[in-house]
C-alpha positions in Angstrom: -51.7 -72.2 -2.5 -50.0 -69.2 -4.2 -46.5 -69.9 -5.9 -43.7 -68.8 -4.1 -40.1 -67.6 -5.3 -38.0 -69.4 -3.2 -33.8 -68.1 -3.2 -31.4 -70.1 -1.5 -29.8 -68.8 1.6 -26.5 -67.4 1.3 -25.4 -69.4 4.5 -26.4 -72.5 2.9 -23.8 -75.2 2.9 -22.1 -76.9 -0.3 -23.2 -80.3 1.4 -26.9 -79.9 0.6 -28.2 -78.0 4.1 -29.8 -75.6 2.0 -33.0 -73.4 3.7 -34.9 -71.3 0.9 -36.9 -68.3 1.5 -39.4 -66.4 -0.3 -40.6 -63.2 0.2 -42.7 -62.5 -2.9 -46.2 -62.1 -1.0 -47.1 -59.5 0.8 -47.8 -60.6 4.7 -46.0 -63.8 4.7 -42.6 -65.0 4.4 -42.1 -68.6 3.2 -39.2 -70.9 4.6 -38.3 -74.3 3.0 -35.7 -76.7 2.5 -34.2 -77.1 -0.9 -34.1 -80.9 -0.3 -37.9 -81.5 -0.1 -40.1 -81.8 -3.1 -41.9 -78.7 -4.2 -45.1 -79.8 -3.0 -43.8 -80.2 0.4 -44.8 -77.8 3.5 -43.3 -74.8 3.9 -43.1 -72.7 7.1 -45.0 -69.4 7.1 -43.8 -66.6 9.1 -45.2 -62.9 9.1 -42.6 -60.5 8.3 -42.1 -59.2 11.7 -41.4 -62.7 13.0 -39.0 -63.0 10.1 -37.1 -59.7 10.9 -37.2 -60.6 14.6 -35.8 -64.6 14.0 -33.2 -62.9 11.7 -31.9 -60.1 14.0 -31.8 -62.0 17.0 -28.4 -62.4 18.8 
């Protein structure tokens, strides 16, 4: 499995509700939870699906 460079969302709360996103691999956006172990499953989205998700209202 490729190594993902996760970045915590700026919308994450201070109470530990943390979403992390990695976009350092072409063709996939990995989404994870910072509270889970490093080897925990992550959600893989296409860049198009990620863009649609982040721009949806």
